[in-house]
N, CA, C and O atoms as a GROMACS GRO file, in nm:
protein
  388
    1MET      N    1  -0.124  -0.948  -0.207
    1MET     CA    2  -0.059  -0.850  -0.127
    1MET      C    3  -0.043  -0.722  -0.227
    1MET      O    4  -0.073  -0.609  -0.188
    2GLN      N    5   0.005  -0.747  -0.358
    2GLN     CA    6   0.040  -0.650  -0.430
    2GLN      C    7  -0.079  -0.572  -0.488
    2GLN      O    8  -0.056  -0.457  -0.524
    3GLY      N    9  -0.202  -0.621  -0.501
    3GLY     CA   10  -0.312  -0.538  -0.520
    3GLY      C   11  -0.351  -0.459  -0.429
    3GLY      O   12  -0.387  -0.342  -0.446
    4ARG      N   13  -0.343  -0.537  -0.299
    4ARG     CA   14  -0.394  -0.455  -0.182
    4ARG      C   15  -0.295  -0.332  -0.159
    4ARG      O   16  -0.338  -0.221  -0.128
    5PHE      N   17  -0.170  -0.358  -0.176
    5PHE     CA   18  -0.065  -0.259  -0.160
    5PHE      C   19  -0.091  -0.133  -0.260
    5PHE      O   20  -0.092  -0.016  -0.222
    6SER      N   21  -0.112  -0.175  -0.394
    6SER     CA   22  -0.110  -0.072  -0.485
    6SER      C   23  -0.263   0.006  -0.446
    6SER      O   24  -0.264   0.129  -0.449
    7ARG      N   25  -0.361  -0.050  -0.417
    7ARG     CA   26  -0.482   0.029  -0.402
    7ARG      C   27  -0.462   0.107  -0.274
    7ARG      O   28  -0.511   0.220  -0.280
    8ARG      N   29  -0.399   0.075  -0.155
    8ARG     CA   30  -0.354   0.159  -0.041
    8ARG      C   31  -0.299   0.268  -0.082
    8ARG      O   32  -0.346   0.377  -0.049
    9ALA      N   33  -0.180   0.256  -0.167
    9ALA     CA   34  -0.091   0.344  -0.208
    9ALA      C   35  -0.152   0.462  -0.293
    9ALA      O   36  -0.134   0.581  -0.269
   10VAL      N   37  -0.230   0.406  -0.404
   10VAL     CA   38  -0.308   0.510  -0.487
   10VAL      C   39  -0.400   0.587  -0.388
   10VAL      O   40  -0.403   0.710  -0.398
   11SER      N   41  -0.475   0.527  -0.294
   11SER     CA   42  -0.580   0.594  -0.208
   11SER      C   43  -0.504   0.698  -0.135
   11SER      O   44  -0.540   0.815  -0.148
   12ILE      N   45  -0.392   0.667  -0.052
   12ILE     CA   46  -0.299   0.765   0.006
   12ILE      C   47  -0.233   0.879  -0.073
   12ILE      O   48  -0.207   0.990  -0.028
   13LEU      N   49  -0.211   0.834  -0.196
   13LEU     CA   50  -0.164   0.923  -0.257
   13LEU      C   51  -0.260   1.040  -0.324
   13LEU      O   52  -0.225   1.158  -0.326
   14LEU      N   53  -0.378   0.996  -0.374
   14LEU     CA   54  -0.474   1.055  -0.406
   14LEU      C   55  -0.520   1.161  -0.307
   14LEU      O   56  -0.536   1.279  -0.340
   15ILE      N   57  -0.542   1.112  -0.174
   15ILE     CA   58  -0.584   1.181  -0.071
   15ILE      C   59  -0.469   1.318  -0.057
   15ILE      O   60  -0.496   1.438  -0.064
   16SER      N   61  -0.357   1.263  -0.039
   16SER     CA   62  -0.263   1.365  -0.012
   16SER      C   63  -0.210   1.483  -0.128
   16SER      O   64  -0.121   1.567  -0.116
   17THR      N   65  -0.282   1.459  -0.219
   17THR     CA   66  -0.256   1.533  -0.359
   17THR      C   67  -0.376   1.616  -0.385
   17THR      O   68  -0.367   1.696  -0.478
   18ALA      N   69  -0.489   1.609  -0.317
   18ALA     CA   70  -0.615   1.665  -0.357
   18ALA      C   71  -0.605   1.807  -0.338
   18ALA      O   72  -0.556   1.851  -0.234
   19GLY      N   73  -0.653   1.890  -0.440
   19GLY     CA   74  -0.621   2.052  -0.414
   19GLY      C   75  -0.502   2.090  -0.489
   19GLY      O   76  -0.495   2.205  -0.534
   20TYR      N   77  -0.392   1.994  -0.511
   20TYR     CA   78  -0.254   2.050  -0.583
   20TYR      C   79  -0.286   2.025  -0.715
   20TYR      O   80  -0.354   1.933  -0.759
   21SER      N   81  -0.213   2.144  -0.796
   21SER     CA   82  -0.224   2.124  -0.941
   21SER      C   83  -0.078   2.091  -0.973
   21SER      O   84   0.015   2.160  -0.931
   22PHE      N   85  -0.061   1.978  -1.054
   22PHE     CA   86   0.067   1.950  -1.117
   22PHE      C   87   0.083   2.018  -1.227
   22PHE      O   88  -0.011   2.025  -1.306
   23ALA      N   89   0.212   2.083  -1.255
   23ALA     CA   90   0.254   2.158  -1.381
   23ALA      C   91   0.279   2.036  -1.487
   23ALA      O   92   0.238   2.046  -1.602
   24ASP      N   93   0.344   1.930  -1.444
   24ASP     CA   94   0.364   1.813  -1.523
   24ASP      C   95   0.250   1.706  -1.474
   24ASP      O   96   0.257   1.648  -1.366
   25LYS      N   97   0.140   1.687  -1.571
   25LYS     CA   98   0.059   1.606  -1.528
   25LYS      C   99   0.093   1.470  -1.525
   25LYS      O  100   0.141   1.423  -1.628
   26ILE      N  101   0.076   1.397  -1.426
   26ILE     CA  102   0.151   1.268  -1.403
   26ILE      C  103   0.003   1.178  -1.393
   26ILE      O  104  -0.105   1.219  -1.350
   27SER      N  105   0.034   1.051  -1.443
   27SER     CA  106  -0.064   0.949  -1.411
   27SER      C  107  -0.063   0.888  -1.262
   27SER      O  108   0.037   0.893  -1.191
   28VAL      N  109  -0.169   0.836  -1.228
   28VAL     CA  110  -0.170   0.746  -1.108
   28VAL      C  111  -0.064   0.660  -1.088
   28VAL      O  112   0.001   0.659  -0.983
   29GLU      N  113  -0.040   0.571  -1.206
   29GLU     CA  114   0.053   0.470  -1.203
   29GLU      C  115   0.184   0.521  -1.191
   29GLU      O  116   0.267   0.460  -1.123
   30GLN      N  117   0.217   0.647  -1.262
   30GLN     CA  118   0.349   0.720  -1.217
   30GLN      C  119   0.373   0.754  -1.067
   30GLN      O  120   0.482   0.742  -1.011
   31ILE      N  121   0.261   0.797  -1.011
   31ILE     CA  122   0.265   0.840  -0.878
   31ILE      C  123   0.285   0.692  -0.788
   31ILE      O  124   0.380   0.692  -0.709
   32VAL      N  125   0.210   0.582  -0.796
   32VAL     CA  126   0.254   0.458  -0.749
   32VAL      C  127   0.401   0.420  -0.764
   32VAL      O  128   0.478   0.386  -0.674
   33GLN      N  129   0.422   0.432  -0.880
   33GLN     CA  130   0.577   0.374  -0.918
   33GLN      C  131   0.666   0.448  -0.851
   33GLN      O  132   0.771   0.393  -0.818
   34ARG      N  133   0.641   0.592  -0.816
   34ARG     CA  134   0.725   0.686  -0.766
   34ARG      C  135   0.744   0.656  -0.623
   34ARG      O  136   0.853   0.652  -0.567
   35HIS      N  137   0.621   0.634  -0.564
   35HIS     CA  138   0.610   0.592  -0.415
   35HIS      C  139   0.693   0.452  -0.396
   35HIS      O  140   0.778   0.444  -0.308
   36ILE      N  141   0.668   0.353  -0.473
   36ILE     CA  142   0.738   0.247  -0.459
   36ILE      C  143   0.871   0.251  -0.462
   36ILE      O  144   0.932   0.186  -0.378
   37GLN      N  145   0.935   0.323  -0.550
   37GLN     CA  146   1.078   0.360  -0.570
   37GLN      C  147   1.115   0.426  -0.448
   37GLN      O  148   1.229   0.402  -0.407
   38ALA      N  149   1.033   0.515  -0.372
   38ALA     CA  150   1.076   0.592  -0.258
   38ALA      C  151   1.101   0.501  -0.146
   38ALA      O  152   1.195   0.513  -0.067
   39LEU      N  153   1.001   0.400  -0.142
   39LEU     CA  154   1.009   0.277  -0.039
   39LEU      C  155   1.119   0.193  -0.057
   39LEU      O  156   1.131   0.110   0.033
   40GLY      N  157   1.212   0.189  -0.154
   40GLY     CA  158   1.302   0.101  -0.187
   40GLY      C  159   1.286  -0.006  -0.278
   40GLY      O  160   1.362  -0.103  -0.287
   41GLY      N  161   1.175   0.016  -0.351
   41GLY     CA  162   1.162  -0.100  -0.456
   41GLY      C  163   1.049  -0.205  -0.411
   41GLY      O  164   1.021  -0.220  -0.292
   42ARG      N  165   0.990  -0.274  -0.508
   42ARG     CA  166   0.886  -0.381  -0.470
   42ARG      C  167   0.946  -0.490  -0.391
   42ARG      O  168   0.886  -0.543  -0.297
   43ASP      N  169   1.094  -0.534  -0.438
   43ASP     CA  170   1.154  -0.631  -0.365
   43ASP      C  171   1.171  -0.615  -0.238
   43ASP      O  172   1.153  -0.711  -0.164
   44ASN      N  173   1.207  -0.496  -0.192
   44ASN     CA  174   1.221  -0.458  -0.063
   44ASN      C  175   1.109  -0.468   0.030
   44ASN      O  176   1.112  -0.524   0.140
   45ILE      N  177   0.988  -0.396  -0.035
   45ILE     CA  178   0.867  -0.398   0.024
   45ILE      C  179   0.804  -0.539   0.072
   45ILE      O  180   0.739  -0.561   0.175
   46GLU      N  181   0.842  -0.624  -0.028
   46GLU     CA  182   0.787  -0.770  -0.031
   46GLU      C  183   0.849  -0.842   0.062
   46GLU      O  184   0.797  -0.948   0.097
   47THR      N  185   0.995  -0.789   0.129
   47THR     CA  186   1.065  -0.881   0.223
   47THR      C  187   1.041  -0.817   0.343
   47THR      O  188   1.117  -0.848   0.434
   48VAL      N  189   0.931  -0.711   0.372
   48VAL     CA  190   0.891  -0.695   0.508
   48VAL      C  191   0.785  -0.801   0.564
   48VAL      O  192   0.675  -0.821   0.511
   49ARG      N  193   0.833  -0.864   0.678
   49ARG     CA  194   0.739  -0.983   0.732
   49ARG      C  195   0.680  -0.936   0.863
   49ARG      O  196   0.605  -1.014   0.921
   50SER      N  197   0.709  -0.809   0.921
   50SER     CA  198   0.632  -0.800   1.052
   50SER      C  199   0.664  -0.642   1.058
   50SER      O  200   0.764  -0.592   1.005
   51THR      N  201   0.560  -0.566   1.134
   51THR     CA  202   0.562  -0.471   1.183
   51THR      C  203   0.524  -0.459   1.329
   51THR      O  204   0.465  -0.546   1.392
   52VAL      N  205   0.569  -0.330   1.381
   52VAL     CA  206   0.535  -0.311   1.544
   52VAL      C  207   0.490  -0.182   1.538
   52VAL      O  208   0.555  -0.096   1.479
   53THR      N  209   0.367  -0.155   1.604
   53THR     CA  210   0.314  -0.030   1.634
   53THR      C  211   0.296   0.002   1.776
   53THR      O  212   0.245  -0.084   1.847
   54ARG      N  213   0.325   0.099   1.818
   54ARG     CA  214   0.319   0.146   1.983
   54ARG      C  215   0.207   0.264   1.989
   54ARG      O  216   0.221   0.366   1.922
   55GLY      N  217   0.110   0.246   2.061
   55GLY     CA  218   0.004   0.322   2.094
   55GLY      C  219  -0.097   0.294   2.155
   55GLY      O  220  -0.081   0.192   2.222
   56GLU      N  221  -0.224   0.350   2.164
   56GLU     CA  222  -0.341   0.316   2.222
   56GLU      C  223  -0.411   0.208   2.161
   56GLU      O  224  -0.438   0.230   2.043
   57TYR      N  225  -0.451   0.093   2.208
   57TYR     CA  226  -0.516  -0.004   2.161
   57TYR      C  227  -0.654   0.029   2.205
   57TYR      O  228  -0.670   0.067   2.320
   58ARG      N  229  -0.767   0.017   2.115
   58ARG     CA  230  -0.914   0.031   2.144
   58ARG      C  231  -0.981  -0.081   2.082
   58ARG      O  232  -0.965  -0.119   1.965
   59GLU      N  233  -1.060  -0.133   2.172
   59GLU     CA  234  -1.164  -0.230   2.112
   59GLU      C  235  -1.302  -0.188   2.199
   59GLU      O  236  -1.323  -0.218   2.316
   60GLY      N  237  -1.390  -0.110   2.110
   60GLY     CA  238  -1.515  -0.065   2.180
   60GLY      C  239  -1.493   0.010   2.292
   60GLY      O  240  -1.448   0.120   2.262
   61THR      N  241  -1.509  -0.007   2.420
   61THR     CA  242  -1.486   0.084   2.532
   61THR      C  243  -1.358   0.039   2.590
   61THR      O  244  -1.319   0.122   2.673
   62PHE      N  245  -1.280  -0.061   2.578
   62PHE     CA  246  -1.181  -0.130   2.623
   62PHE      C  247  -1.065  -0.040   2.574
   62PHE      O  248  -1.066  -0.002   2.457
   63THR      N  249  -0.964  -0.003   2.657
   63THR     CA  250  -0.852   0.048   2.585
   63THR      C  251  -0.713   0.000   2.665
   63THR      O  252  -0.713  -0.029   2.785
   64ILE      N  253  -0.606  -0.004   2.586
   64ILE     CA  254  -0.484  -0.046   2.641
   64ILE      C  255  -0.387   0.082   2.610
   64ILE      O  256  -0.337   0.087   2.497
   65PRO      N  257  -0.355   0.194   2.713
   65PRO     CA  258  -0.268   0.283   2.666
   65PRO      C  259  -0.129   0.225   2.637
   65PRO      O  260  -0.107   0.115   2.688
   66GLY      N  261  -0.049   0.270   2.578
   66GLY     CA  262   0.089   0.223   2.546
   66GLY      C  263   0.097   0.089   2.490
   66GLY      O  264   0.199   0.023   2.513
   67ALA      N  265   0.002   0.038   2.419
   67ALA     CA  266  -0.012  -0.097   2.370
   67ALA      C  267   0.094  -0.112   2.262
   67ALA      O  268   0.138  -0.022   2.190
   68TYR      N  269   0.128  -0.244   2.263
   68TYR     CA  270   0.241  -0.290   2.166
   68TYR      C  271   0.176  -0.381   2.063
   68TYR      O  272   0.144  -0.495   2.096
   69VAL      N  273   0.156  -0.338   1.943
   69VAL     CA  274   0.079  -0.436   1.862
   69VAL      C  275   0.195  -0.479   1.732
   69VAL      O  276   0.238  -0.394   1.655
   70ALA      N  277   0.228  -0.600   1.727
   70ALA     CA  278   0.305  -0.656   1.634
   70ALA      C  279   0.204  -0.750   1.536
   70ALA      O  280   0.113  -0.825   1.571
   71LYS      N  281   0.248  -0.722   1.417
   71LYS     CA  282   0.158  -0.814   1.294
   71LYS      C  283   0.284  -0.886   1.243
   71LYS      O  284   0.395  -0.832   1.232
   72MET      N  285   0.255  -1.008   1.216
   72MET     CA  286   0.365  -1.082   1.125
   72MET      C  287   0.317  -1.178   1.037
   72MET      O  288   0.211  -1.233   1.068
   73ARG      N  289   0.378  -1.214   0.920
   73ARG     CA  290   0.294  -1.293   0.818
   73ARG      C  291   0.328  -1.424   0.864
   73ARG      O  292   0.419  -1.442   0.945
   74PRO      N  293   0.236  -1.543   0.799
   74PRO     CA  294   0.124  -1.494   0.740
   74PRO      C  295   0.037  -1.424   0.792
   74PRO      O  296   0.004  -1.328   0.722
   75TYR      N  297  -0.028  -1.437   0.916
   75TYR     CA  298  -0.089  -1.346   1.004
   75TYR      C  299  -0.083  -1.394   1.137
   75TYR      O  300  -0.112  -1.510   1.167
   76TYR      N  301  -0.035  -1.283   1.238
   76TYR     CA  302  -0.016  -1.307   1.364
   76TYR      C  303  -0.028  -1.176   1.415
   76TYR      O  304   0.022  -1.080   1.357
   77ARG      N  305  -0.103  -1.164   1.538
   77ARG     CA  306  -0.104  -1.030   1.603
   77ARG      C  307  -0.088  -1.037   1.760
   77ARG      O  308  -0.146  -1.120   1.830
   78THR      N  309  -0.019  -0.960   1.797
   78THR     CA  310  -0.009  -0.958   1.948
   78THR      C  311  -0.031  -0.817   2.023
   78THR      O  312   0.031  -0.718   1.984
   79ILE      N  313  -0.117  -0.808   2.128
   79ILE     CA  314  -0.126  -0.653   2.168
   79ILE      C  315  -0.063  -0.648   2.305
   79ILE      O  316  -0.115  -0.572   2.387
   80CYS      N  317   0.051  -0.726   2.343
   80CYS     CA  318   0.131  -0.682   2.447
   80CYS      C  319   0.262  -0.691   2.416
   80CYS      O  320   0.299  -0.754   2.317
   81ASP      N  321   0.370  -0.613   2.521
   81ASP     CA  322   0.489  -0.615   2.451
   81ASP      C  323   0.564  -0.726   2.544
   81ASP      O  324   0.564  -0.719   2.667
   82PRO      N  325   0.627  -0.829   2.470
   82PRO     CA  326   0.668  -0.918   2.527
   82PRO      C  327   0.805  -0.917   2.615
   82PRO      O  328   0.850  -1.004   2.690
   83ARG      N  329   0.855  -0.788   2.580
   83ARG     CA  330   0.968  -0.747   2.688
   83ARG      C  331   0.959  -0.669   2.817
   83ARG      O  332   1.051  -0.634   2.890
   84GLN      N  333   0.832  -0.649   2.830
   84GLN     CA  334   0.782  -0.585   2.936
   84GLN      C  335   0.678  -0.681   3.022
   84GLN      O  336   0.624  -0.782   2.977
   85LYS      N  337   0.664  -0.634   3.141
   85LYS     CA  338   0.580  -0.701   3.233
   85LYS      C  339   0.436  -0.693   3.175
   85LYS      O  340   0.392  -0.583   3.143
   86TRP      N  341   0.356  -0.814   3.158
   86TRP     CA  342   0.238  -0.815   3.107
   86TRP      C  343   0.120  -0.763   3.171
   86TRP      O  344   0.099  -0.816   3.280
   87GLY      N  345   0.042  -0.680   3.137
   87GLY     CA  346  -0.079  -0.625   3.192
   87GLY      C  347  -0.201  -0.730   3.222
   87GLY      O  348  -0.187  -0.852   3.219
   88GLU      N  349  -0.313  -0.667   3.249
   88GLU     CA  350  -0.428  -0.760   3.255
   88GLU      C  351  -0.477  -0.836   3.113
   88GLU      O  352  -0.555  -0.932   3.111
   89VAL      N  353  -0.422  -0.779   3.005
   89VAL     CA  354  -0.472  -0.830   2.878
   89VAL      C  355  -0.346  -0.861   2.804
   89VAL      O  356  -0.270  -0.765   2.811
   90CYS      N  357  -0.295  -0.967   2.732
   90CYS     CA  358  -0.186  -1.004   2.676
   90CYS      C  359  -0.261  -1.099   2.586
   90CYS      O  360  -0.314  -1.196   2.638
   91GLU      N  361  -0.271  -1.082   2.462
   91GLU     CA  362  -0.312  -1.191   2.366
   91GLU      C  363  -0.252  -1.187   2.233
   91GLU      O  364  -0.204  -1.081   2.194
   92GLY      N  365  -0.249  -1.296   2.155
   92GLY     CA  366  -0.212  -1.310   2.038
   92GLY      C  367  -0.330  -1.374   1.960
   92GLY      O  368  -0.417  -1.444   2.013
   93TYR      N  369  -0.323  -1.341   1.817
   93TYR     CA  370  -0.414  -1.399   1.725
   93TYR      C  371  -0.364  -1.427   1.596
   93TYR      O  372  -0.302  -1.346   1.526
   94ASP      N  373  -0.397  -1.565   1.559
   94ASP     CA  374  -0.338  -1.612   1.442
   94ASP      C  375  -0.411  -1.591   1.314
   94ASP      O  376  -0.356  -1.626   1.210
   95GLY      N  377  -0.537  -1.533   1.311
   95GLY     CA  378  -0.627  -1.512   1.236
   95GLY      C  379  -0.742  -1.613   1.179
   95GLY      O  380  -0.816  -1.598   1.083
   96SER      N  381  -0.730  -1.725   1.275
   96SER     CA  382  -0.821  -1.823   1.255
   96SER      C  383  -0.946  -1.808   1.337
   96SER      O  384  -0.948  -1.743   1.442
   97ALA      N  385  -1.051  -1.868   1.288
   97ALA     CA  386  -1.190  -1.843   1.360
   97ALA      C  387  -1.211  -1.906   1.491
   97ALA      O  388  -1.317  -1.890   1.551
   0.00000   0.00000   0.00000
């Protein structure tokens, strides 16, 4: 988790700072540490156990407008909102083959 988070954070920060010149040249590690600090610290980041996203779900030509996607540790995903009437597709996935 830590390595994957660090790589993503570095990638996002490098892309977002492309074209800018810093008066005080700072290292990538300093940028990552500042980002972690802005998110509340590594301990707070590690306590996040789930995320919820609302938007359009796409899988090939199949779409679900207004989809609810929940991801929970260790790995579970659902693409329907359990609080609303279920549509034609409501599935969960635990990461197994």
